[in-house]
C-alpha positions as CSV (number, residue, x, y, z in Angstrom):
1,M,-39.3,38.6,18.6
2,A,-36.8,41.6,17.8
3,R,-33.0,40.8,17.6
4,K,-31.1,43.0,20.0
5,F,-27.9,44.7,18.8
6,L,-25.5,45.6,21.5
7,T,-23.2,47.4,19.2
8,P,-23.6,50.0,16.4
9,I,-24.6,48.8,13.0
10,D,-22.4,50.0,10.2
11,L,-23.9,49.6,6.7
12,N,-20.7,50.7,5.2
13,K,-22.5,53.1,3.0
14,L,-24.9,50.7,1.6
15,E,-28.6,51.2,1.3
16,L,-31.1,50.3,4.0
17,Q,-34.0,49.2,1.7
18,N,-37.7,48.6,2.7
19,A,-37.2,49.7,6.2
20,R,-39.9,50.7,8.6
21,I,-39.4,52.9,11.5
22,Q,-40.8,51.7,15.0
23,N,-44.4,52.5,15.4
24,L,-45.8,53.5,18.9
25,A,-48.7,55.4,20.0
26,T,-46.8,57.5,22.7
27,D,-43.2,58.9,23.2
28,P,-41.0,55.8,24.4
29,S,-38.9,56.4,27.6
30,P,-36.1,56.4,28.5
31,A,-34.8,57.8,25.1
32,V,-31.5,58.7,24.0
33,A,-30.4,61.6,21.8
34,G,-30.9,60.8,18.1
35,Q,-33.6,58.2,18.6
36,I,-36.5,58.1,16.1
37,Y,-39.9,56.6,15.8
38,Y,-43.4,57.0,14.3
39,N,-46.2,58.3,16.3
40,T,-49.5,56.4,15.3
41,S,-51.6,58.8,17.2
42,D,-50.4,61.8,15.7
43,S,-49.3,60.4,12.4
44,Q,-45.9,62.1,12.8
45,L,-42.2,61.0,12.7
46,K,-40.4,62.2,15.8
47,Y,-36.8,62.4,17.0
48,Y,-35.3,62.8,20.4
49,N,-33.0,65.8,20.8
50,G,-31.8,64.8,24.3
51,G,-32.6,68.4,25.4
52,A,-35.3,70.0,27.6
53,S,-37.7,70.0,24.4
54,A,-37.3,66.2,24.1
55,W,-39.2,64.6,21.3
56,Q,-39.7,66.7,18.3
57,V,-41.6,66.3,15.1
58,I,-39.5,65.7,12.0
59,G,-40.9,68.1,9.2
60,Q,-44.3,69.6,9.2
61,S,-47.8,68.3,9.0
62,V,-50.2,69.2,6.3
63,E,-52.0,71.3,8.8
64,Q,-48.7,73.1,9.9
65,V,-47.7,73.5,6.3
66,E,-51.3,75.1,5.4
67,D,-51.0,77.5,8.4
68,A,-47.6,78.4,7.3
69,V,-48.7,79.2,3.9
70,A,-51.5,81.2,5.0
71,D,-49.2,83.3,7.1
72,L,-47.1,84.2,4.1
73,L,-49.7,85.5,2.0
74,A,-51.1,89.0,2.2
75,A,-53.7,90.8,0.2
76,G,-52.6,93.3,-2.5
77,T,-54.5,95.9,-4.4
78,A,-57.8,94.7,-5.6
79,I,-57.3,91.2,-4.0
80,S,-59.0,89.5,-1.0
81,L,-57.6,86.5,1.0
82,N,-60.1,83.9,3.0
83,Y,-58.3,81.0,5.0
84,N,-60.7,78.5,6.7
85,D,-58.7,76.6,9.1
86,E,-61.4,73.8,9.7
87,T,-61.9,73.1,5.9
88,N,-58.3,73.8,5.3
89,T,-59.2,76.1,2.1
90,L,-57.8,79.4,1.1
91,T,-59.9,81.6,-1.1
92,I,-58.1,84.3,-3.1
93,A,-60.6,86.7,-4.9
94,N,-60.2,89.5,-7.2
95,T,-62.0,92.5,-5.9
96,G,-61.0,94.7,-9.0
97,V,-62.0,94.3,-12.6
98,T,-63.4,91.0,-13.2
99,S,-64.6,91.6,-16.9
100,V,-64.7,94.1,-19.8
101,T,-67.5,94.6,-22.1
102,G,-67.8,97.2,-24.8
103,T,-70.6,99.2,-26.1
104,A,-71.9,98.3,-29.6
105,N,-71.1,100.7,-32.3
106,E,-69.3,102.8,-29.6
107,V,-66.4,100.7,-28.2
108,T,-64.8,97.3,-29.2
109,V,-63.1,94.9,-26.7
110,S,-60.9,91.8,-27.7
111,A,-61.9,89.6,-24.7
112,S,-64.0,89.9,-21.5
113,A,-60.9,88.8,-19.5
114,G,-57.1,88.4,-19.7
115,A,-55.2,90.6,-22.0
116,V,-58.0,92.9,-23.4
117,T,-57.5,95.5,-26.2
118,I,-60.1,98.0,-26.4
119,G,-60.7,100.2,-29.5
120,L,-63.4,101.7,-31.6
121,P,-65.6,100.1,-34.4
122,N,-65.3,100.9,-38.0
123,T,-68.6,102.6,-37.7
124,I,-69.4,104.7,-34.8
125,T,-72.8,105.9,-33.6
126,A,-72.4,108.7,-31.3
127,D,-74.4,111.5,-30.2
128,L,-72.2,114.1,-30.6
129,T,-72.1,117.8,-30.3
130,G,-69.5,120.0,-32.2
131,T,-67.4,119.7,-35.4
132,A,-64.7,116.9,-36.1
133,S,-62.2,118.0,-38.7
134,S,-60.5,114.5,-38.9
135,A,-60.7,110.9,-37.5
136,T,-58.2,108.0,-36.8
137,Y,-59.2,104.3,-36.6
138,A,-57.1,101.6,-35.0
139,V,-57.2,97.7,-35.6
140,T,-55.4,95.6,-33.0
141,A,-54.6,91.8,-33.7
142,G,-53.8,89.5,-30.5
143,T,-52.0,85.8,-29.7
144,A,-43.0,62.4,-19.5
145,N,-19.0,-2.0,9.9
146,A,-1.8,-50.6,21.7
147,V,-3.0,-52.2,23.4
148,A,0.5,-54.3,23.9
149,A,0.7,-57.5,21.8
150,N,-0.4,-60.7,23.5
151,S,2.5,-61.4,26.1
152,V,1.1,-64.5,27.8
153,A,3.3,-67.7,27.3
154,L,1.7,-71.0,28.3
155,G,3.9,-74.2,28.9
156,T,3.2,-77.1,26.6
157,D,2.7,-79.9,29.2
158,T,0.1,-78.2,31.1
159,T,-3.6,-79.0,31.2
160,G,-6.8,-77.1,32.6
161,N,-8.1,-73.7,32.2
162,Y,-5.1,-71.4,31.9
163,V,-7.0,-68.2,32.2
164,A,-10.1,-69.0,34.2
165,G,-9.6,-65.8,36.2
166,A,-9.3,-63.6,33.1
167,T,-11.8,-60.7,33.4
168,A,-12.2,-57.8,31.1
169,G,-11.3,-54.3,32.3
170,T,-12.3,-51.1,30.9
171,G,-11.9,-51.0,27.3
172,I,-11.3,-54.7,26.9
173,N,-13.7,-57.5,25.8
174,I,-13.1,-61.4,26.4
175,S,-14.5,-63.9,24.3
176,G,-14.2,-67.9,24.2
177,S,-12.8,-70.1,27.0
178,G,-9.2,-70.7,28.3
179,V,-9.4,-74.6,28.6
180,E,-6.8,-76.6,26.6
181,G,-7.7,-76.7,23.1
182,S,-10.0,-73.6,23.3
183,T,-9.2,-70.0,22.2
184,L,-9.7,-67.0,24.5
185,T,-10.1,-63.9,22.4
186,I,-9.3,-60.5,24.1
187,S,-10.2,-57.5,22.2
188,N,-9.7,-53.6,22.6
189,T,-13.2,-52.0,22.8
190,G,-11.6,-48.5,23.6
191,V,-9.3,-46.3,21.3
192,T,-7.7,-48.3,18.5
193,S,-6.0,-45.3,16.6
194,V,-5.9,-41.6,16.7
195,T,-6.2,-39.4,13.7
196,G,-6.1,-35.7,13.7
197,T,-8.5,-33.3,11.7
198,A,-6.5,-31.3,9.2
199,N,-6.1,-27.6,10.4
200,E,-7.7,-28.3,13.7
201,V,-5.7,-31.0,15.6
202,T,-2.2,-32.8,15.1
203,V,-1.3,-36.4,16.1
204,S,2.4,-37.8,16.3
205,A,1.1,-41.4,15.3
206,S,-2.0,-43.2,15.1
207,A,-1.0,-45.9,17.7
208,G,1.5,-46.4,20.5
209,A,2.8,-43.2,22.2
210,V,0.7,-40.4,20.6
211,T,1.2,-36.6,21.2
212,I,-1.7,-34.4,20.3
213,G,-1.4,-30.7,19.7
214,L,-2.6,-27.9,17.5
215,P,-1.3,-27.2,14.1
216,D,0.4,-23.7,13.4
217,D,-2.8,-22.6,11.5
218,V,-6.2,-23.7,13.0
219,T,-9.4,-23.7,11.5
220,I,-12.5,-24.3,13.4
221,G,-15.5,-25.3,11.3
222,G,-18.2,-24.7,13.9
223,N,-18.8,-22.3,16.7
224,L,-16.0,-21.4,19.2
225,T,-16.7,-20.2,22.9
226,V,-13.8,-18.9,25.0
227,T,-14.8,-18.8,28.6
228,G,-11.5,-17.2,29.8
229,D,-9.4,-14.4,28.3
230,L,-8.2,-14.5,24.9
231,T,-4.9,-13.1,23.9
232,V,-4.0,-12.8,20.2
233,S,-0.4,-11.9,19.3
234,G,0.6,-11.0,15.8
235,S,0.6,-8.1,13.5
236,T,-3.1,-8.6,11.9
237,T,-6.2,-10.0,13.2
238,Y,-8.8,-10.9,10.5
239,L,-12.5,-11.1,11.3
240,N,-14.6,-12.3,8.3
241,T,-17.9,-12.1,9.8
242,A,-20.9,-10.4,8.8
243,T,-21.8,-9.2,12.2
244,L,-19.5,-8.2,15.1
245,Q,-20.9,-7.8,18.6
246,I,-18.9,-6.5,21.3
247,E,-20.2,-6.4,24.9
248,D,-17.7,-3.8,26.1
249,N,-18.8,-0.2,25.9
250,K,-15.4,1.0,25.0
251,V,-12.7,-0.2,22.5
252,V,-9.1,0.9,23.2
253,L,-7.0,1.7,20.1
254,N,-3.0,2.2,20.3
255,S,-3.2,0.3,23.5
256,N,0.7,-0.1,23.6
257,A,1.1,3.7,23.4
258,T,3.3,5.3,25.9
259,G,4.8,8.6,26.5
260,A,3.8,11.7,24.6
261,P,0.8,11.0,22.1
262,S,1.8,11.0,18.6
263,L,-0.3,8.6,16.5
264,D,-3.7,9.1,15.1
265,A,-6.3,6.3,15.6
266,G,-9.8,5.5,14.3
267,I,-11.9,3.4,12.0
268,E,-11.6,3.1,8.2
269,V,-14.4,1.9,5.9
270,E,-13.6,-0.3,2.9
271,R,-15.4,1.3,-0.1
272,G,-14.4,-1.2,-3.0
273,D,-13.2,0.8,-5.8
274,A,-13.6,4.1,-4.2
275,V,-11.3,5.7,-1.8
276,N,-11.8,4.4,1.9
277,A,-13.5,6.6,4.2
278,E,-12.2,7.1,7.9
279,F,-13.3,8.5,11.2
280,F,-10.1,9.1,13.4
281,W,-8.6,11.0,16.2
282,D,-6.2,13.3,14.6
283,E,-3.6,13.8,17.2
284,S,-1.9,16.7,15.4
285,E,-5.2,18.7,15.5
286,G,-6.3,17.4,19.0
287,R,-9.7,16.5,17.9
288,W,-12.0,14.0,16.0
289,S,-11.8,14.2,12.1
290,A,-13.6,12.3,9.3
291,S,-12.5,11.8,5.7
292,N,-14.5,10.7,2.8
293,G,-11.4,10.0,0.6
294,S,-11.4,13.4,-1.0
295,A,-11.9,15.9,1.8
296,T,-11.3,15.7,5.7
297,Y,-13.9,17.1,8.1
298,V,-12.9,18.1,11.6
299,A,-15.5,17.5,14.3
300,A,-16.6,20.7,16.1
301,L,-15.7,21.4,19.8
302,K,-17.5,23.9,22.0
303,H,-16.6,26.4,24.7
304,S,-19.0,28.6,26.8
305,S,-18.6,31.1,29.4
306,N,-20.3,34.4,30.9
307,V,-19.3,37.9,30.6
308,G,-20.2,41.1,32.3
309,N,-19.0,43.0,35.3
310,N,-20.9,46.3,35.2
311,S,-18.0,48.2,34.2
312,A,-16.0,46.9,31.2
313,T,-17.2,47.0,27.8
314,S,-14.8,44.6,26.1
315,F,-13.9,41.0,27.4
316,T,-11.2,38.4,26.3
317,V,-12.7,35.0,26.0
318,T,-10.0,32.1,26.1
319,H,-11.7,29.0,24.4
320,N,-8.6,27.1,23.4
321,L,-10.1,25.3,20.3
322,N,-7.1,26.0,18.3
323,S,-8.9,27.6,15.3
324,R,-9.9,30.9,14.1
325,D,-12.8,29.2,12.1
326,A,-15.2,29.7,14.9
327,L,-18.8,30.3,15.3
328,V,-19.6,32.7,18.1
329,N,-23.1,33.3,19.7
330,V,-23.8,35.6,22.4
331,Y,-27.3,35.4,24.4
332,D,-28.9,37.1,27.2
333,N,-28.7,35.1,30.4
334,T,-32.1,36.4,31.7
335,T,-34.3,36.2,28.6
336,Y,-32.1,33.7,26.4
337,E,-32.3,35.9,23.5
338,T,-29.6,36.2,20.9
339,V,-27.8,39.5,20.9
340,E,-25.5,41.1,18.5
341,V,-22.1,42.3,19.7
342,D,-18.7,43.0,18.1
343,V,-16.5,39.9,17.8
344,V,-12.7,39.8,16.9
345,R,-11.1,36.3,16.5
346,T,-7.8,37.7,18.4
347,N,-5.9,34.4,17.7
348,A,-6.5,30.5,17.3
349,N,-7.6,30.4,21.0
350,T,-9.0,33.6,22.1
351,L,-11.7,36.1,21.1
352,T,-12.6,39.7,22.1
353,I,-16.2,40.5,22.7
354,S,-17.2,44.3,22.9
355,F,-20.4,46.0,23.7
356,A,-21.4,49.6,23.2
357,V,-22.5,49.8,27.0
358,A,-21.1,48.0,29.9
359,P,-23.1,44.9,30.6
360,G,-24.3,43.8,34.0
361,N,-22.5,40.9,36.1
362,N,-22.5,37.8,34.2
363,A,-25.3,39.1,32.1
364,Y,-24.4,37.5,28.7
365,R,-23.1,34.0,27.8
366,V,-20.8,33.5,25.1
367,V,-20.7,30.3,23.1
368,V,-17.8,29.2,20.8
369,V,-18.0,26.1,18.3
370,A,-14.9,25.4,16.2
């Protein structure tokens, strides 16, 4: 598919190498003055002159040259011309002297054609009549990513079962009998002492009034499930895990920020001995950026809009991408083919697009990536 250029091409005086002119069997229409093409039917290079005579042949065909040459020639004295238009041949013949031959013992010739010298032989045989008084002979030469303690006091003069009604409550065990001379043993079968686990639970005493709490630094050796909200206050939160799974589909960074934005936010990757890498929102640039430790790369943003109103040939496109380092592409809204136009990056937020001929209403779409 041919690329369309909607603006003139300036080669700045450089060579156009290995180019081929458009090949067509018939004259293209409509045409504009100066347009050229190669007619495959006539094997001729043609140009459009914009006038009544329209398409003209560039140069002359062999036939035309031959005819012109034939018309330039005229036969002179002792020359004949014969031009055959069907075989494209021209025959020129000498109708004068074609060769010279001498007669033995009478006349000598140096050649039969070309520069010919004619003379007399040394010996002449002649049939003469008359008298010769003298004779002259001539010779011519020629040439790269606590349980409380026992508080029951019994009298010393009493008899019987002192504690026949003693029954064990929750966490109490009774053994033996309460009759005189016997022993009733009451035991605590519940909690006898409380001990906390280091770094997990703190206890104020092992017996008596005990207060249970959490240490300042808590370590949980197994799994921890929090069914309510978890609020962590501090300056640093460490997650020493191999895998981090988050159900929420958005993570808010800089959540305490108020007023006009001024802080960058993002993700940093520890790279050992190498400089860390980052992916962050660069507030000063107003866009996402990435850094590999040695260089910073800015994420590209895109703007697109239509141009064309049937009258103007130049349009201002406001993209607000804050960069002149913009890639601009223009395509036809009907055929979706990319076209070539004049593009000027007027400033960091606008472009000027120009056409040689005014485009139709919203005929083209401009896409800007920066």
